[in-house]
A tleap script that builds the chain and sets N, CA, C and O, in Angstrom:
source leaprc.protein.ff14SB
mol = sequence {
  NMET VAL PHE ARG ASN ASP ARG LEU ALA ARG
  LEU GLY GLY ASP PRO ALA PHE GLY TYR ILE
  ILE GLY PHE ILE PRO ALA ALA TYR PHE LEU
  GLY ARG ALA CYS GLU ARG ARG TRP ASP ARG
  SER LEU TRP ARG SER LEU ALA ALA CYS ALA
  LEU ALA SER THR ILE PRO PHE LEU ILE GLY
  VAL PRO TYR LEU TRP VAL VAL MET ALA GLY
  LEU GLY THR THR LEU SER PHE GLY GLN LEU
  MET ALA ALA GLY VAL THR PRO PHE ILE LEU
  GLY GLY ILE ILE LYS ALA ALA ILE GLY GLY
  VAL ALA LEU PRO ALA ALA TRP ALA ALA ILE
  ARG CARG
}
set mol.1.N position { 1.079 -0.954 -0.184 }
set mol.1.CA position { -0.295 0.079 0.122 }
set mol.1.C position { 0.868 1.109 -0.097 }
set mol.1.O position { 2.071 0.897 0.055 }
set mol.2.N position { 0.310 2.160 -0.450 }
set mol.2.CA position { 1.002 3.428 -0.674 }
set mol.2.C position { 0.652 4.712 -0.028 }
set mol.2.O position { -0.430 5.300 -0.040 }
set mol.3.N position { 1.867 5.070 0.591 }
set mol.3.CA position { 0.997 6.423 1.704 }
set mol.3.C position { 1.031 7.556 1.576 }
set mol.3.O position { 1.096 7.341 0.366 }
set mol.4.N position { 1.044 8.181 1.612 }
set mol.4.CA position { 0.830 9.274 1.326 }
set mol.4.C position { 1.173 10.489 2.257 }
set mol.4.O position { 1.490 11.656 2.024 }
set mol.5.N position { 0.968 9.685 3.518 }
set mol.5.CA position { 1.325 10.352 5.128 }
set mol.5.C position { 2.398 9.348 5.299 }
set mol.5.O position { 1.929 8.217 5.424 }
set mol.6.N position { 3.908 9.409 5.351 }
set mol.6.CA position { 4.523 8.340 5.927 }
set mol.6.C position { 4.295 8.092 7.587 }
set mol.6.O position { 4.038 6.989 8.069 }
set mol.7.N position { 4.424 9.186 8.262 }
set mol.7.CA position { 3.939 9.461 9.799 }
set mol.7.C position { 3.177 8.158 9.972 }
set mol.7.O position { 3.583 7.101 10.454 }
set mol.8.N position { 1.539 8.575 9.288 }
set mol.8.CA position { 0.636 7.918 9.217 }
set mol.8.C position { 0.800 6.414 9.116 }
set mol.8.O position { 0.009 5.697 9.729 }
set mol.9.N position { 1.848 5.843 8.328 }
set mol.9.CA position { 1.823 4.868 7.729 }
set mol.9.C position { 2.346 4.042 9.281 }
set mol.9.O position { 1.752 3.098 9.804 }
set mol.10.N position { 3.489 4.648 9.744 }
set mol.10.CA position { 4.269 4.135 11.266 }
set mol.10.C position { 3.359 3.904 12.083 }
set mol.10.O position { 3.457 2.912 12.805 }
set mol.11.N position { 2.162 4.827 12.182 }
set mol.11.CA position { 1.418 4.093 13.351 }
set mol.11.C position { 0.173 3.651 12.821 }
set mol.11.O position { -0.950 4.029 13.155 }
set mol.12.N position { 0.358 3.162 12.321 }
set mol.12.CA position { -0.078 1.876 11.939 }
set mol.12.C position { -1.653 2.317 11.127 }
set mol.12.O position { -2.834 2.251 11.469 }
set mol.13.N position { -0.842 2.833 9.760 }
set mol.13.CA position { -1.590 3.393 8.873 }
set mol.13.C position { -2.707 2.606 8.116 }
set mol.13.O position { -3.686 3.175 7.634 }
set mol.14.N position { -2.479 1.155 8.037 }
set mol.14.CA position { -3.558 0.091 7.094 }
set mol.14.C position { -4.832 0.471 7.577 }
set mol.14.O position { -4.973 1.036 8.662 }
set mol.15.N position { -5.574 0.245 6.974 }
set mol.15.CA position { -7.271 0.681 7.156 }
set mol.15.C position { -7.560 -0.678 7.814 }
set mol.15.O position { -8.557 -0.600 8.532 }
set mol.16.N position { -7.116 -1.644 7.799 }
set mol.16.CA position { -7.560 -2.921 8.329 }
set mol.16.C position { -6.890 -3.167 9.259 }
set mol.16.O position { -7.066 -4.316 9.665 }
set mol.17.N position { -5.759 -2.262 10.118 }
set mol.17.CA position { -4.914 -2.917 11.323 }
set mol.17.C position { -6.029 -2.065 12.461 }
set mol.17.O position { -5.551 -1.819 13.569 }
set mol.18.N position { -7.267 -1.692 12.228 }
set mol.18.CA position { -8.123 -1.669 13.536 }
set mol.18.C position { -9.004 -3.002 13.916 }
set mol.18.O position { -9.194 -3.406 15.063 }
set mol.19.N position { -9.422 -3.504 12.902 }
set mol.19.CA position { -9.857 -4.810 12.976 }
set mol.19.C position { -9.150 -5.434 13.244 }
set mol.19.O position { -9.740 -6.404 13.719 }
set mol.20.N position { -7.625 -5.670 13.303 }
set mol.20.CA position { -6.874 -6.610 13.851 }
set mol.20.C position { -6.622 -6.104 15.248 }
set mol.20.O position { -6.580 -7.024 16.064 }
set mol.21.N position { -6.414 -4.697 15.839 }
set mol.21.CA position { -6.387 -4.564 17.228 }
set mol.21.C position { -7.719 -5.267 17.445 }
set mol.21.O position { -7.435 -6.371 17.910 }
set mol.22.N position { -9.434 -5.115 17.292 }
set mol.22.CA position { -10.387 -5.147 17.517 }
set mol.22.C position { -10.822 -7.050 17.980 }
set mol.22.O position { -11.837 -7.575 18.438 }
set mol.23.N position { -9.306 -7.648 17.515 }
set mol.23.CA position { -9.512 -9.495 17.883 }
set mol.23.C position { -9.149 -9.648 19.042 }
set mol.23.O position { -9.361 -10.735 19.580 }
set mol.24.N position { -8.414 -8.463 19.842 }
set mol.24.CA position { -7.707 -8.866 21.289 }
set mol.24.C position { -8.718 -8.291 22.227 }
set mol.24.O position { -8.220 -8.022 23.320 }
set mol.25.N position { -9.957 -8.031 22.126 }
set mol.25.CA position { -10.932 -8.069 22.871 }
set mol.25.C position { -11.637 -8.715 22.612 }
set mol.25.O position { -12.314 -9.155 23.541 }
set mol.26.N position { -11.907 -9.133 21.396 }
set mol.26.CA position { -13.002 -10.117 21.000 }
set mol.26.C position { -12.611 -11.336 21.762 }
set mol.26.O position { -13.407 -11.993 22.433 }
set mol.27.N position { -11.095 -11.660 21.598 }
set mol.27.CA position { -10.871 -13.005 22.372 }
set mol.27.C position { -10.869 -12.948 23.626 }
set mol.27.O position { -10.886 -14.062 24.149 }
set mol.28.N position { -10.850 -11.661 24.669 }
set mol.28.CA position { -10.745 -11.293 25.992 }
set mol.28.C position { -12.333 -11.632 26.197 }
set mol.28.O position { -12.835 -12.057 27.238 }
set mol.29.N position { -12.842 -11.417 25.273 }
set mol.29.CA position { -14.133 -11.440 25.955 }
set mol.29.C position { -14.362 -12.788 25.620 }
set mol.29.O position { -14.286 -13.525 26.603 }
set mol.30.N position { -14.551 -13.208 24.835 }
set mol.30.CA position { -15.218 -15.044 25.111 }
set mol.30.C position { -14.198 -15.540 25.789 }
set mol.30.O position { -14.556 -16.692 26.033 }
set mol.31.N position { -13.283 -15.402 26.185 }
set mol.31.CA position { -12.340 -16.303 26.565 }
set mol.31.C position { -12.972 -16.219 28.468 }
set mol.31.O position { -12.834 -17.111 29.306 }
set mol.32.N position { -13.735 -14.670 28.687 }
set mol.32.CA position { -14.074 -14.699 29.904 }
set mol.32.C position { -15.834 -15.269 29.795 }
set mol.32.O position { -16.613 -15.689 30.650 }
set mol.33.N position { -15.921 -15.101 28.735 }
set mol.33.CA position { -17.853 -15.816 28.698 }
set mol.33.C position { -17.325 -17.486 29.142 }
set mol.33.O position { -17.698 -18.005 30.194 }
set mol.34.N position { -16.588 -18.053 28.342 }
set mol.34.CA position { -16.184 -19.586 28.409 }
set mol.34.C position { -15.687 -20.029 30.303 }
set mol.34.O position { -15.962 -21.098 30.849 }
set mol.35.N position { -14.958 -18.901 30.924 }
set mol.35.CA position { -14.721 -19.028 32.169 }
set mol.35.C position { -16.082 -18.927 32.689 }
set mol.35.O position { -16.318 -19.540 33.730 }
set mol.36.N position { -17.020 -18.253 32.135 }
set mol.36.CA position { -18.475 -18.306 33.469 }
set mol.36.C position { -19.111 -19.148 32.727 }
set mol.36.O position { -20.290 -18.801 32.642 }
set mol.37.N position { -18.737 -20.723 31.764 }
set mol.37.CA position { -19.510 -21.200 31.091 }
set mol.37.C position { -20.546 -21.372 30.237 }
set mol.37.O position { -21.214 -22.400 30.127 }
set mol.38.N position { -20.710 -20.120 29.488 }
set mol.38.CA position { -21.505 -19.705 28.632 }
set mol.38.C position { -21.044 -20.693 27.665 }
set mol.38.O position { -21.991 -21.223 27.084 }
set mol.39.N position { -19.943 -21.098 27.318 }
set mol.39.CA position { -19.758 -22.096 26.533 }
set mol.39.C position { -20.325 -23.415 26.712 }
set mol.39.O position { -20.232 -24.071 25.674 }
set mol.40.N position { -20.916 -24.072 27.729 }
set mol.40.CA position { -21.522 -25.141 27.807 }
set mol.40.C position { -23.187 -24.924 27.147 }
set mol.40.O position { -23.738 -25.975 26.821 }
set mol.41.N position { -23.642 -24.182 27.033 }
set mol.41.CA position { -25.046 -24.413 26.647 }
set mol.41.C position { -25.333 -23.648 25.333 }
set mol.41.O position { -24.910 -22.522 25.074 }
set mol.42.N position { -25.902 -24.210 24.755 }
set mol.42.CA position { -25.952 -24.116 22.771 }
set mol.42.C position { -26.720 -21.827 22.975 }
set mol.42.O position { -26.206 -20.779 22.584 }
set mol.43.N position { -27.314 -21.954 23.320 }
set mol.43.CA position { -27.638 -20.428 23.191 }
set mol.43.C position { -26.815 -19.320 23.923 }
set mol.43.O position { -26.694 -18.166 23.510 }
set mol.44.N position { -26.418 -19.687 24.753 }
set mol.44.CA position { -25.491 -18.787 26.016 }
set mol.44.C position { -24.171 -18.460 25.002 }
set mol.44.O position { -23.555 -17.405 24.846 }
set mol.45.N position { -23.933 -20.157 24.204 }
set mol.45.CA position { -22.867 -19.808 23.438 }
set mol.45.C position { -22.627 -19.474 21.829 }
set mol.45.O position { -21.589 -19.317 21.186 }
set mol.46.N position { -23.786 -19.441 21.518 }
set mol.46.CA position { -24.318 -18.440 19.797 }
set mol.46.C position { -24.221 -17.124 20.788 }
set mol.46.O position { -23.594 -16.301 20.121 }
set mol.47.N position { -24.440 -16.727 21.649 }
set mol.47.CA position { -24.663 -15.530 22.011 }
set mol.47.C position { -23.498 -15.062 22.305 }
set mol.47.O position { -23.177 -13.919 21.978 }
set mol.48.N position { -22.616 -15.955 23.032 }
set mol.48.CA position { -21.190 -15.526 23.320 }
set mol.48.C position { -20.408 -15.365 22.053 }
set mol.48.O position { -19.439 -14.612 22.151 }
set mol.49.N position { -20.572 -15.783 21.163 }
set mol.49.CA position { -19.806 -15.853 20.081 }
set mol.49.C position { -20.042 -15.234 18.771 }
set mol.49.O position { -19.274 -15.235 17.809 }
set mol.50.N position { -21.546 -14.553 18.888 }
set mol.50.CA position { -21.910 -13.515 17.986 }
set mol.50.C position { -21.504 -12.066 18.838 }
set mol.50.O position { -21.324 -11.061 18.151 }
set mol.51.N position { -21.389 -11.984 20.065 }
set mol.51.CA position { -20.951 -10.506 20.447 }
set mol.51.C position { -19.547 -10.539 20.069 }
set mol.51.O position { -19.023 -9.521 19.615 }
set mol.52.N position { -18.983 -11.465 20.196 }
set mol.52.CA position { -17.326 -11.340 20.415 }
set mol.52.C position { -17.133 -11.450 18.480 }
set mol.52.O position { -16.073 -11.261 17.883 }
set mol.53.N position { -18.327 -11.761 17.911 }
set mol.53.CA position { -17.457 -11.176 16.482 }
set mol.53.C position { -18.180 -9.764 15.985 }
set mol.53.O position { -17.795 -9.233 14.944 }
set mol.54.N position { -19.087 -9.270 16.661 }
set mol.54.CA position { -19.190 -7.607 16.802 }
set mol.54.C position { -17.902 -6.897 17.193 }
set mol.54.O position { -17.374 -6.004 16.530 }
set mol.55.N position { -17.505 -7.341 18.218 }
set mol.55.CA position { -16.397 -6.231 18.905 }
set mol.55.C position { -15.042 -5.851 17.811 }
set mol.55.O position { -14.592 -4.713 17.670 }
set mol.56.N position { -14.613 -6.890 17.211 }
set mol.56.CA position { -13.481 -6.317 15.862 }
set mol.56.C position { -13.988 -5.240 15.171 }
set mol.56.O position { -13.216 -4.347 14.820 }
set mol.57.N position { -15.520 -5.162 14.841 }
set mol.57.CA position { -16.310 -3.915 14.236 }
set mol.57.C position { -16.390 -2.888 14.845 }
set mol.57.O position { -16.413 -1.747 14.385 }
set mol.58.N position { -16.467 -3.441 16.612 }
set mol.58.CA position { -16.296 -1.422 17.273 }
set mol.58.C position { -15.320 -0.629 16.905 }
set mol.58.O position { -15.365 0.597 16.809 }
set mol.59.N position { -14.079 -1.612 16.615 }
set mol.59.CA position { -13.008 -1.123 16.838 }
set mol.59.C position { -12.186 -0.488 15.688 }
set mol.59.O position { -11.460 0.502 15.595 }
set mol.60.N position { -12.643 -1.565 14.766 }
set mol.60.CA position { -11.874 -1.450 13.436 }
set mol.60.C position { -12.609 -0.608 12.258 }
set mol.60.O position { -12.003 -0.249 11.248 }
set mol.61.N position { -14.061 -0.315 12.511 }
set mol.61.CA position { -14.830 0.449 11.553 }
set mol.61.C position { -14.353 1.828 11.660 }
set mol.61.O position { -13.767 2.388 10.733 }
set mol.62.N position { -14.644 2.472 12.984 }
set mol.62.CA position { -14.199 3.673 13.298 }
set mol.62.C position { -12.674 4.008 12.791 }
set mol.62.O position { -12.189 4.974 12.202 }
set mol.63.N position { -12.092 2.673 13.329 }
set mol.63.CA position { -10.500 2.982 13.005 }
set mol.63.C position { -10.270 3.438 11.172 }
set mol.63.O position { -9.541 4.319 10.716 }
set mol.64.N position { -11.017 2.651 10.560 }
set mol.64.CA position { -10.876 2.666 8.866 }
set mol.64.C position { -11.064 3.925 8.307 }
set mol.64.O position { -10.455 4.406 7.351 }
set mol.65.N position { -12.580 4.777 9.439 }
set mol.65.CA position { -12.700 6.286 8.828 }
set mol.65.C position { -11.536 7.139 9.203 }
set mol.65.O position { -11.160 8.138 8.591 }
set mol.66.N position { -11.019 6.639 10.259 }
set mol.66.CA position { -9.839 8.076 10.960 }
set mol.66.C position { -8.637 8.292 9.849 }
set mol.66.O position { -8.108 9.304 9.388 }
set mol.67.N position { -8.409 6.597 9.586 }
set mol.67.CA position { -7.223 6.289 8.990 }
set mol.67.C position { -7.295 6.853 7.386 }
set mol.67.O position { -6.511 7.624 6.832 }
set mol.68.N position { -8.609 6.145 6.790 }
set mol.68.CA position { -8.958 7.107 5.340 }
set mol.68.C position { -9.077 8.144 5.345 }
set mol.68.O position { -8.882 8.536 4.195 }
set mol.69.N position { -9.336 9.060 6.080 }
set mol.69.CA position { -9.751 10.725 6.316 }
set mol.69.C position { -8.268 11.060 6.582 }
set mol.69.O position { -7.880 12.130 6.113 }
set mol.70.N position { -7.573 10.469 7.118 }
set mol.70.CA position { -6.074 10.806 7.589 }
set mol.70.C position { -5.387 10.634 6.434 }
set mol.70.O position { -4.343 11.265 6.267 }
set mol.71.N position { -5.969 9.565 5.249 }
set mol.71.CA position { -5.226 9.537 3.643 }
set mol.71.C position { -5.821 10.726 3.051 }
set mol.71.O position { -5.021 11.448 2.456 }
set mol.72.N position { -6.860 11.047 3.071 }
set mol.72.CA position { -7.276 12.199 2.151 }
set mol.72.C position { -8.853 11.867 1.422 }
set mol.72.O position { -9.509 12.539 0.627 }
set mol.73.N position { -9.131 10.530 2.071 }
set mol.73.CA position { -10.419 9.855 1.538 }
set mol.73.C position { -11.636 10.129 2.552 }
set mol.73.O position { -11.785 9.133 3.259 }
set mol.74.N position { -12.160 10.707 2.727 }
set mol.74.CA position { -13.795 11.133 3.945 }
set mol.74.C position { -14.707 10.306 3.279 }
set mol.74.O position { -15.048 10.473 2.108 }
set mol.75.N position { -15.217 9.158 4.230 }
set mol.75.CA position { -15.995 8.408 3.598 }
set mol.75.C position { -17.279 8.787 4.478 }
set mol.75.O position { -17.208 9.323 5.584 }
set mol.76.N position { -18.451 8.434 3.832 }
set mol.76.CA position { -19.715 8.970 4.106 }
set mol.76.C position { -20.312 7.481 5.270 }
set mol.76.O position { -19.756 6.383 5.265 }
set mol.77.N position { -21.625 7.871 6.240 }
set mol.77.CA position { -21.275 6.767 6.870 }
set mol.77.C position { -21.942 5.435 6.280 }
set mol.77.O position { -21.893 4.390 6.927 }
set mol.78.N position { -22.685 5.523 4.788 }
set mol.78.CA position { -22.813 4.355 3.857 }
set mol.78.C position { -21.785 3.787 3.233 }
set mol.78.O position { -21.832 2.624 2.832 }
set mol.79.N position { -20.744 4.570 3.093 }
set mol.79.CA position { -19.658 3.940 2.364 }
set mol.79.C position { -18.458 3.340 3.333 }
set mol.79.O position { -17.374 2.862 2.998 }
set mol.80.N position { -18.960 3.509 4.500 }
set mol.80.CA position { -18.044 3.175 5.605 }
set mol.80.C position { -18.660 1.551 5.908 }
set mol.80.O position { -18.059 0.565 6.333 }
set mol.81.N position { -19.994 1.709 5.535 }
set mol.81.CA position { -21.142 0.677 6.247 }
set mol.81.C position { -20.310 -0.447 4.985 }
set mol.81.O position { -19.908 -1.559 5.331 }
set mol.82.N position { -20.196 -0.071 3.924 }
set mol.82.CA position { -20.652 -0.837 2.362 }
set mol.82.C position { -18.508 -1.226 2.679 }
set mol.82.O position { -18.181 -2.389 2.915 }
set mol.83.N position { -17.826 -0.531 2.642 }
set mol.83.CA position { -16.655 -1.182 2.741 }
set mol.83.C position { -15.987 -1.941 4.011 }
set mol.83.O position { -14.980 -2.645 4.096 }
set mol.84.N position { -17.045 -1.473 5.059 }
set mol.84.CA position { -15.995 -2.060 6.478 }
set mol.84.C position { -16.996 -2.880 7.428 }
set mol.84.O position { -16.623 -3.199 8.557 }
set mol.85.N position { -18.393 -3.247 6.910 }
set mol.85.CA position { -19.012 -4.101 7.400 }
set mol.85.C position { -19.811 -5.333 6.406 }
set mol.85.O position { -19.777 -6.560 6.498 }
set mol.86.N position { -20.286 -4.731 5.765 }
set mol.86.CA position { -21.161 -5.206 4.700 }
set mol.86.C position { -20.433 -6.598 4.166 }
set mol.86.O position { -20.965 -7.678 4.424 }
set mol.87.N position { -19.723 -6.561 3.734 }
set mol.87.CA position { -18.899 -7.795 2.475 }
set mol.87.C position { -18.552 -8.822 4.021 }
set mol.87.O position { -18.619 -10.017 3.731 }
set mol.88.N position { -18.264 -8.620 5.301 }
set mol.88.CA position { -18.233 -9.648 6.746 }
set mol.88.C position { -19.233 -10.063 7.111 }
set mol.88.O position { -19.188 -11.070 7.818 }
set mol.89.N position { -20.558 -9.458 6.780 }
set mol.89.CA position { -21.211 -9.772 7.759 }
set mol.89.C position { -21.687 -11.550 7.670 }
set mol.89.O position { -21.857 -12.259 8.662 }
set mol.90.N position { -21.834 -11.997 6.228 }
set mol.90.CA position { -22.726 -13.249 6.416 }
set mol.90.C position { -21.401 -13.887 6.735 }
set mol.90.O position { -21.718 -14.635 7.659 }
set mol.91.N position { -20.074 -14.055 6.534 }
set mol.91.CA position { -18.715 -14.847 7.275 }
set mol.91.C position { -19.026 -14.458 8.587 }
set mol.91.O position { -19.303 -15.516 9.151 }
set mol.92.N position { -19.138 -13.537 9.394 }
set mol.92.CA position { -19.437 -13.374 10.927 }
set mol.92.C position { -20.378 -14.341 11.332 }
set mol.92.O position { -20.371 -14.994 12.376 }
set mol.93.N position { -21.141 -14.368 10.460 }
set mol.93.CA position { -22.622 -15.236 10.635 }
set mol.93.C position { -22.534 -16.458 11.087 }
set mol.93.O position { -22.740 -17.052 12.145 }
set mol.94.N position { -22.080 -16.752 9.739 }
set mol.94.CA position { -21.267 -18.590 9.920 }
set mol.94.C position { -20.574 -19.041 11.006 }
set mol.94.O position { -20.727 -20.035 11.716 }
set mol.95.N position { -19.416 -17.723 11.022 }
set mol.95.CA position { -18.150 -17.758 12.527 }
set mol.95.C position { -19.202 -18.181 13.546 }
set mol.95.O position { -19.335 -19.323 13.985 }
set mol.96.N position { -19.809 -17.295 13.812 }
set mol.96.CA position { -20.544 -17.411 15.239 }
set mol.96.C position { -21.046 -18.585 15.380 }
set mol.96.O position { -20.778 -19.335 16.318 }
set mol.97.N position { -22.090 -18.925 14.127 }
set mol.97.CA position { -23.000 -20.253 14.385 }
set mol.97.C position { -21.712 -21.400 14.726 }
set mol.97.O position { -21.755 -21.952 15.826 }
set mol.98.N position { -21.073 -21.594 14.190 }
set mol.98.CA position { -20.088 -22.628 14.096 }
set mol.98.C position { -19.409 -22.593 15.488 }
set mol.98.O position { -19.436 -23.523 16.294 }
set mol.99.N position { -18.915 -21.629 15.630 }
set mol.99.CA position { -18.358 -21.428 17.406 }
set mol.99.C position { -19.248 -22.077 18.281 }
set mol.99.O position { -18.979 -23.094 18.920 }
set mol.100.N position { -20.448 -21.390 18.299 }
set mol.100.CA position { -21.746 -21.392 19.218 }
set mol.100.C position { -22.067 -22.780 19.098 }
set mol.100.O position { -22.211 -23.181 20.253 }
set mol.101.N position { -22.284 -23.885 18.155 }
set mol.101.CA position { -22.752 -25.116 18.257 }
set mol.101.C position { -21.388 -26.015 18.235 }
set mol.101.O position { -21.522 -27.236 18.164 }
set mol.102.N position { -20.340 -25.561 18.283 }
set mol.102.CA position { -18.706 -26.464 18.315 }
set mol.102.C position { -18.837 -26.679 19.567 }
set mol.102.O position { -19.288 -27.775 19.900 }
set mol.103.N position { -18.509 -25.777 20.515 }
set mol.103.CA position { -18.481 -25.748 21.854 }
set mol.103.C position { -19.539 -26.247 22.885 }
set mol.103.O position { -19.080 -26.451 24.009 }
set mol.104.N position { -20.088 -26.344 22.814 }
set mol.104.CA position { -21.212 -26.690 23.531 }
set mol.104.C position { -21.296 -28.224 23.040 }
set mol.104.O position { -21.469 -29.084 23.903 }
set mol.105.N position { -21.190 -28.564 21.809 }
set mol.105.CA position { -20.953 -30.133 21.741 }
set mol.105.C position { -19.421 -30.634 21.748 }
set mol.105.O position { -19.243 -31.834 21.539 }
set mol.106.N position { -18.220 -29.751 21.988 }
set mol.106.CA position { -17.141 -30.544 22.582 }
set mol.106.C position { -17.367 -30.516 23.810 }
set mol.106.O position { -16.332 -31.018 24.248 }
set mol.107.N position { -18.294 -30.170 25.089 }
set mol.107.CA position { -17.809 -30.429 26.125 }
set mol.107.C position { -19.072 -31.289 26.449 }
set mol.107.O position { -19.161 -31.732 27.594 }
set mol.108.N position { -20.154 -31.592 25.455 }
set mol.108.CA position { -20.713 -32.574 25.195 }
set mol.108.C position { -19.618 -34.077 25.110 }
set mol.108.O position { -19.299 -35.024 25.828 }
set mol.109.N position { -19.403 -33.661 24.055 }
set mol.109.CA position { -18.176 -35.209 24.046 }
set mol.109.C position { -16.995 -35.112 24.861 }
set mol.109.O position { -16.093 -35.766 24.337 }
set mol.110.N position { -16.696 -34.651 25.756 }
set mol.110.CA position { -15.873 -34.726 26.720 }
set mol.110.C position { -16.657 -35.408 28.399 }
set mol.110.O position { -16.191 -36.147 29.266 }
set mol.111.N position { -17.848 -34.797 28.266 }
set mol.111.CA position { -18.621 -35.489 29.096 }
set mol.111.C position { -18.523 -37.030 29.024 }
set mol.111.O position { -18.317 -37.811 29.953 }
set mol.112.N position { -18.712 -37.285 27.750 }
set mol.112.CA position { -19.201 -39.115 27.606 }
set mol.112.C position { -18.019 -39.782 28.369 }
set mol.112.O position { -17.977 -41.006 28.494 }
savepdb mol mol.pdb
quit
């Protein structure tokens, strides 16, 4: 990627970097949910995985907006959603469903 602002590039100016940062609190949240035994029940596990899947967006989308503005491209809310959320909705739902089903299934298999 070619940056117009070298200082921005050194500070993590990749527009996708916010999503990577967001995986840290997402992993922490899901770990804490599992410590509270949310991974043993199907519905709680699905809820925990769905919530964990949204956390990278809560950090990544504003980060995307800031970085793009710093690079000279101001995105409207619709453009921001189209670039930073919409392409990933289906994958996030599938990922949350797989995790939400796999966690209690793994515990059921261990109990046998």
